[in-house]
C-alpha positions in Angstrom: 0.0 0.0 0.0 1.2 3.4 -0.7 2.1 5.7 2.3 -0.8 7.4 3.9 -3.4 4.9 2.4 -5.0 2.4 4.7 -8.4 1.0 5.7 -10.1 4.4 5.4 -9.5 4.3 1.6 -11.0 0.9 1.2 -14.0 2.0 3.2 -14.5 5.2 0.9 -14.1 2.9 -2.3 -16.6 0.5 -0.8 -19.2 3.2 0.1 -19.0 4.8 -3.4 -19.5 1.6 -5.5 -23.4 1.4 -5.3 -23.9 5.1 -6.0 -21.4 5.4 -8.8 -22.8 2.2 -10.5 -26.3 3.6 -10.1 -25.2 7.0 -11.6 -23.6 5.1 -14.6 -26.7 3.1 -15.4 -29.1 6.1 -14.9 -27.3 8.9 -16.8 -28.0 7.9 -20.3 -31.7 7.4 -19.6 -32.1 10.6 -17.8 -30.1 12.4 -20.5 -32.5 10.9 -23.1 -35.5 12.1 -21.2 -34.1 15.6 -20.6 -33.3 15.9 -24.3 -36.8 14.5 -25.5 -38.8 16.8 -23.1 -36.6 19.8 -22.5 -34.3 20.1 -25.4 -30.6 20.4 -25.8 -30.3 23.5 -23.5 -31.9 21.7 -20.6 -29.6 18.8 -21.0 -26.6 21.0 -21.2 -27.6 23.0 -18.1 -28.3 19.8 -16.2 -24.8 18.3 -17.1 -23.3 21.7 -16.2 -25.0 21.8 -12.8 -23.8 18.1 -12.0 -20.3 19.0 -13.0 -20.1 22.2 -10.8 -21.7 20.2 -7.8 -19.1 17.3 -8.1 -16.2 19.9 -8.5 -17.5 21.5 -5.3 -17.8 18.5 -3.4 -14.5 17.3 -4.4 -12.9 20.6 -3.6 -14.6 20.6 -0.1 -13.4 17.2 0.7 -9.9 17.9 -0.5 -9.5 21.0 1.4 -9.5 19.2 4.8 -6.4 19.1 7.0 -4.1 16.2 6.4 -4.0 13.5 9.1 
């Protein structure tokens, strides 16, 4: 194992498995629905919002003090 990685890394990986798998399965279906009912601009806005939310979450998690 790399220095600084341990059981907590494994726990995070395990905790993220189900949500990531669900998102991978649902994303194309939701994109098709948004495109059909709302058009391209709504789809683009939804993808942009999701990316901004993910970037904000990653930054807030990464800004913690090292242990």
